[in-house]
MINUTOR-467877 format. One record per residue: residue in one letter; x, y, z of N, C-alpha, C in turn. Coordinates in steps of 0.02 Angstrom, whole numbers, plus 50000, padded with zeros to 5 digits. Last residue first. Layout:
// MINUTOR-467877
AXYZXYZXYZ
...
END
This chain:
// MINUTOR-467877
X540296459844055540736454244042540606451643970
X539396469444088539896471344039540376465744022
X538606464444187538286465744122538806467244069
X539426464344299539276458044265538996459144196
X540586478144290539976474944313539846468644271
X542326478944326541766479644281541176475844308
X543706488944386543256483244388542676484344340
X544356500444382544586495344336544146489144338
X543796507944482543716510344412543906505044362
X544206501844596543516500944576543406503044503
X545826494644566545386500044587544686498544563
X546666480444629546296483544574545836489044600
X548156482144723547446480544722547106484144664
X549686477644646549246482544678548526480344673
X550706463744689550266466944641549816471844678
X552356464544755551636463644765551256467044710
X553786455644691553416461744707552676460544713
X554566445244653554166444344714553786450644734
X554826437344501554816443744536554336443144595
X555856425444430555256426444472555326433044509
X556436428444263556546427144334555916428544372
X555936420544106556036426044153556166423744224
X554876406844060555286412644043555346417744098
X553336400644111553866400244062554226406744049
X552436400644213552166400644146552706401344092
X553246400744328552746395444318552536394844246
X553956412744306554296406244311553826400544296
X553036423344301553436421844242553806415144246
X551566426144350552076421744376552516419544318
X550866436644291550696434744359551236430444390
X551346437744164551426443644207551256441944280
X550976426044101551676426844123551766432644171
X549706427044052549786424244119550496424944145
X549916431943922549556436143971549686433644042
X550556421243860550906427643868550576431943921
X549506411743862550146410343894550516416943908
X548566417843781548416416943852549056415543891
X549196416943659549056423543686548906423243761
X549196402943642549826406443652549736413543679
X548286390943711548176397343678548796401643692
X548046373743705548506379143720548356385343677
X546936364143782547016367443717547436373643729
X547026349043876547156356243869547216358343796
X546946335643894546326339143877546426346543864
X548236331043929547966329843862547336333643844
X549286343444010548836337644012548436337043948
X550766349743927550096350843955549706344343959
X552346343343981551876344543926551186345543957
X552906344144105553346344844047552946346243984
X552166352544238552066347844183552556349244127
X552576361844333552266355544355552246350344300
X553106372444266553506369644321553216362944345
X552186376544175552776373044149553226370344204
X550586377844162551056377444217551656373244196
X549516378744079550116382444059550666382144112
X548486371744135548666370044066549326373244045
X548166377544255548616371744256548866369944186
X548156394844263547846388944233548366383344231
X547856410444341548236404244339547826398844304
X547036421144327547736422544345548166416344344
X545676428244245546026422044260546766423544272
X545166440844208545216439144278545536432344294
X545106443844070545226449144118545446446544186
X544906431944002545436436443980545616441544033
X543806427044071544436423444076545026427744053
X542806436344034542986435344104543686432244109
X542756434143896542986440643922543196440143994
X542266420943893542916422543863543186429143889
X541026422743957541526418443986542216420043958
X540376431043865540516433543932541056429343966
X540296422143758540666428343749540846431343817
X539486412443814540166410643796540596416943786
X538286419543827538646417343887539376415643871
X537926421243692538096427143734538476425243797
X537776407143658538286411243625538436417543666
X537566396643805537316400443747537876404643718
X537956381043856538196387943859537956391443796
X537036370743826537306371443893537586378443904
X536496368243702536256374243736536526374843807
X537046356343657537216362443622536996368643659
X536816343843705537226348243746537336355143716
X536196335543618535806337643675536176342743718
X537206332343530536666336743506536256339543565
X537986323143598538236329943590537686334743568
X536886313643708537236314643646537486321743641
X537056306243871536756311043825537196311943763
X536816289943925537316294943907537026299743856
X535896283644064535966284743993536476290243980
X535726282944200536136277844169536176278344094
X534946291044279535606293544260536026288544220
X533786285644323533746292144291534406294244260
X534136274444391533856273444324533796280044287
X535626273844475534996277444469534746276544398
X536786267344597536466267344531535826271344534
X537416262244714537716267544673537436267644602
X536926253544807537056250744741537386255844694
X536886262244919537166255544925537366252844857
X536296274444892536956274444924537276267544931
X535596278444737535546273744794536236273144826
X535576295544695535846288844683535776284644746
X534776308644606534936305344669535106298044656
X535246319944494535026312944495535246309844561
X534826336644552535206331644516534906324744521
X534926350244631534486347944576534876343044533
X534946359444762535196352744746534726350044693
X535286375444819534946371544767535316364944755
X535076387744936535416381344923534996377144875
X534996401144985534756399144919535096392744895
X536556403745078535826403745071535646401545000
X537866405645194537606401945137536846402445136
X539256414745253538536413945253538306410645188
X540626413045361540386412645292539646411045293
X541616421345476540946418645464540786418845389
X542846420345595542726421145523542076417645506
X542936428545755542766422845713542676424945640
X544656433345716544116428445720543536431145763
X545746441245720545186443745680544596438845679
X546646434045790546456440445819545836443245784
X547036423545716546406422745753546216428945794
X547596423245563547716427145624547066427345663
X548246411145457547646413645490547856417245554
X549746417245373549336412245405548706415345435
X550736419445235550276422845280549776417845307
X551426409145171551806414745201551376418545251
X550766399345104550836398545176551226404045210
X550716403644971551056397344987551166396245061
X549906415144979550616415644962551006409444985
X548766406445066548956413345050549706413845041
X548646392245083548126396145049548326403145028
X549536383845154549596384645081549176390145050
X549386383145291549986380245263550076381645189
X548106388045326548706392245335549316389645297
X546766385045314547236382745262547886386545265
X545496381045414546146384345418546616381245367
X543826382345341544356379145379545016383045373
X542176378645299542656384045312543186381145358
X541176370445174541596370545233541966377145239
X540006359945097540196366945109540586367245174
X539676347244974539946349545037540016357145038
X538746334144902538916341244901539136343344970
X539336317944845538956322244890539176329444880
X539286308244692539616312544742539106315944787
X539566294044586539116298244627539506302044681
X540856296144459540526292244512540086296844554
X541566303744372541036299644344540676295344395
X542676316244323542256313744377541646309944350
X543966310844218543366315044221542916312144275
X544946301444212545076307244253544506312244254
X544886290344132544476290344192544586296344236
X545266299643989545136293044017544686293444077
X545676310843922545656311143995545556304344027
X545526307543789546206307843816546216308043892
X544186309043765544456302243768545146302143800
X543516321643873543836319443812544086312343821
X542326332843937542606326143941542896324143874
X542706349843964542376344743924542726338043933
X542426362744070542876357044060542476351644023
X542356379844081542026373944053542556368644043
X542096394144183542536388644162542116382944136
X541166403644203541866405844207542346400344185
X539566409244157540046403644157540756406344158
X538536417944262539026418944209539516413144210
X537746416644374537486414144309537936415544249
X538636420244476538066424544459537806423044389
X539746409844405539696414844457539156419744436
X539926392444367539606398844356539686403344417
X540736379244282540696383244343540406390044325
X540356363844210540366371044201540306374444269
X540806349244133540766352544198540836359944185
X540156336444025540346343444037540346344844112
X539666323544014540216325643969540456332743980
X538686321044105539116315544086539716317744046
X538746336344202538406331344161538906325844145
X538586348844317538966342744303538536337944263
X538816364744371538406360744326538826354844303
X538886374244513539226368744477538706365144436
X538906391344561538546385544535539016380644501
X538556404744665539086400544638538776393744621
X537986421244687537806414344672538396410744639
X538306431744828538356430444756538256422944745
X537976444144952537896437344928537976437044852
X539276456344991538586454144982538576446944959
X540606458545023540126463945029539406461545030
X541436448244994541276449045065540766454645076
X541746448744861541286443444883541116443644957
X541766462644767542026460344830541546455044858
X541926459444589541576462144647541936459644710
X542546452644492542376459544476541976462844532
X543936442544549543226443644536543106451044522
X545286431944493545026437444532544286438244514
X545636414244491545366420344461545286425744515
X546376398744440546256403944490546056410444456
X546196381144418546216387844389546066392744444
X546856364544427546676370844458546666376644408
X546936350644417546666354644362546426361344388
X548266339844459547796344944480547576349044420
X548726325444455548596329844398548066334844419
X548716318744572549366321144549549296325644488
X547426314344590547636320344626548316322944605
X546466305344531547026308244493547276314644525
X545376298044575545976298344617546566301544584
X544386299944478544686293244488545336293544526
X544706316944451544326311044433544716304644446
X544526333744502544886327444506544426321844484
X544626350944477544266344844459544746338944466
X544366367644536544786361844527544346355744512
X544526385344555544126379444536544606373744523
X544646398944667544986393444633544486388044615
X544736416244696544316410344687544706405144647
X545266427644821545376424244757544936418044755
X544936443544895544846436244894545006433744824
X546146456944877545506453744864545526446244878
X546936466545005546976462144946546326458344939
X546696472945122546856477045064546936473145000
X547366460345226546946466345220547176470645161
X547706444845140547856450045189547416456145176
X546416432445102547006436545088547126441445144
X545676416245056545706422745089546366426245075
X544976408044926545596408644962545656415744990
X543766396644894543866403744903544456404644950
X543426384244776543786385944837543916393444838
X542396372644706542476379844713542856380944778
X542746356844631542846361744685542746368944663
X542426340244624542316346344585542286352044635
X543096323744623542986330044658542886335644607
X543266306144662543136311544615542996317944655
X544476293644718543896298044726543856303144669
X545216281944744545046283944676544436288544675
X545406279344877545986279244833545836281344762
X544146280644938544726283944968545306284344920
X542626282644910543156280144867543816283444888
X541946288445017541746281844993542306278644953
X542456300645045542296296445103542106289445082
X542576306644920543186304244953543046299945014
X541736312044831541556305444857542156302344892
X541146329044812541666324044823541356317444842
X540976346244771540696339444769541266334544776
X540926362044862541206357044817540826350444820
X541536375944925540886373544903541036368544848
X542526382745056542456378145000541736376244989
X543636394545114542936392745111542846388545049
X545046396845211544786393545151544046392145161
X546226408345270545546405745276545326402845209
X547446414245245547436407345269546756404245275
X546826430545278547386426345255547326419345286
X545886440145302545646433245295546206428545270
X545396454945368545996450745359545786443445359
X543786458445296544386460745331544976456145317
X542466445745294542796451945273543436453045313
X541856429945230542096434245284542486440245256
X540616429645095541236427545127541436432245185
X539096422945051539426429145071540026427245114
X538256414144922538766414144975539016421244987
X537066403444864537216410444870537666411244932
X537346388644770537256391944835537416399344827
X536996373444679537106380644683537006383144754
X537036361844553537146362744624537366369844637
X536366350544445536476357644453536486359044528
X537036334644385536526339344405536776346444412
X537736318544426537586323944380537026328444408
X537246309244547537626308044486537376312944434
X537336311244723537076313344658537546311144603
X536756306644886537266306344834536946308044768
X535996316645017535986311844962536626312044921
X536246326445109536016319945134536036314645080
X537736336345094537076334345071536896327445099
X538536344045235538556339445178537846337645159
X539496357345314538906353145306538956349145241
X540656363845440540446362045373539806358045373
X542026372745520541356369645519541176368045447
X543446373845630543046376345574542366373145577
X543926377345802543756373045746543456376945688
X544596386545889544426379745911544306375145852
X544736398745833545346395245852545216388045873
X543466397645704543806400945758544396396745779
X542356399145574543026396745591543276400945649
X540656395145538541146399145574541806395345582
X539286397145433539846392845451540396397245480
X537556398945434538196402245445538706397145466
X536216396845320536646394045371537296398045374
X534496396845272535156400045271535556397345329
X533306390945296533576390445228534246393845220
X532706393145417532936386345403533256385545335
X532356405345463531936402445411532156395445391
X533386408245554532716406645579532276403345526
X534896399745508534476405645510533776403545531
X535986389245603535446390045554535096396645564
X537726387745619537116390645647536596391645591
X539146379945673538676380245618537996382345647
X539816379145789540086383845740539666383945676
X539416369345875539006375445874539306380845829
X540176357345775539746358345834539336364745827
X541006353945668541016360845692540566362245752
X540406344545526540826345445585540756352645608
X539176342445456539756338245444540236338445504
X537416342045463538036344945488538606340045479
X536556338645310536726336845378537356340645398
X535206343345197535896343245220535956340745292
X533876344845152534386342645106535066341245134
X533006348345254532756344245199533326341245158
X533696356845338533506350245364533256345645309
X533806368545258534396364745277534206357645298
X532636368945121532836370845188533426366345208
X533006371544948532886367145005533036370645071
X532206378344819532726380044868532576376144931
X531826370944662531676371644733532286373544774
X531776380744513532066375344552531946376444626
X531326391844444530866386344452531136380644495
X532396400444433531876402144482531396396244494
X533426399844345533416394844398532846395844447
X533966403744210533266403644232533186398344286
X535226403244153535086408544201534376408644227
X535586392744079535526399044043535306404744088
X535486382344165536156384844151536136391344112
X534116379844158534406382644219535086385844205
X534066374144032533696380244045533976383744106
X534836362744054535056367644005534706374344015
X534066355844148534716358444168534956363744120
X532966352244068532876356644126533536359844146
X533616343943979533296349943954533176354844010
X534006333644063534516337944035534216344444008
X532736327844088533136330544143533646335544117
X532396323943960531986328943993532366332044051
X533426314543939533346320143893532946325743926
X533236304844032533796309444042533736315443996
X531636300544088532076301544030532616306544046
X530766300144190531376296244198531856297244140
X530146316744231530086310044202530746306444208
X530416328544288529886328544238529786321744206
X530646327344465530896327044397530306326644349
X530976333944630530526331744577530866331844509
X532056327144756531886332444710531456329944653
X531526320944910531816319444845531596324744796
X531826325145075531426326745017531816325044954
X531906314245210532286317945160531856319045099
X531156315845368531116312845301531486317245251
END
């Protein structure tokens, strides 16, 4: 029997109030589901292994196959979180993904909200990528890429997607790193249809590391990604009628004011200044003009040029390798 998550009532206002509290970092009251209560194996046969307590799962990539799991329910809006520990050592070409999608239902106009972890060669850090698609708008990728202030292969860290009717916020260890607001200019490109939650590990050799220059080396396999503290807190949707009485009201801007607190916004701004290395809003090789939801920050444009001067405008492309950040240059979450 699939466990339906409890709600404080059918009113979206009460549901949103819960989500706002969670987004501020108080998630202890939310249920952590066992794997059998909330998820099904997606692929990978015995490459997916459950922990004895039933609440943690290991996903493995080897030369035979990757692996993945998917939520048993469809959701329209909510709070979706997992504590993840990534594979260590040489991980070039390895992709670990924690994301929402309805591509299996809406093949030509699907929605998607992604956390993607892109492996790297030994001595280089994992990179994190977020992306959003709405209504099949795959030609307008909304990717952003970042470094992190910790090694995600050393220990578990919490990664969270908060999705409402008008906002999408990505969190790392309860620190917001990206906020996407729904605008009239985006039209149907904002995810608005029910989605499932997925977690996968797979071979992305063709693109994941330096555009495919470095591929998965199975000499270092198996690659194991560990998932625990799995939270599915959202509006469950009937899989046939794609509707939910809990989710059919649109929240007002006044109800969204506490989605990101002032201290959190300051941390998000500092994180983005220090660790964002790519934003689609400034990609001059892909777009003649920024997509309509973008707010151009000229200081940000100048800062991003050092990572890729061709993509972000001006200068010849330099292929020199960036040096690994030293521990002294990293900062703890409290200092963001």
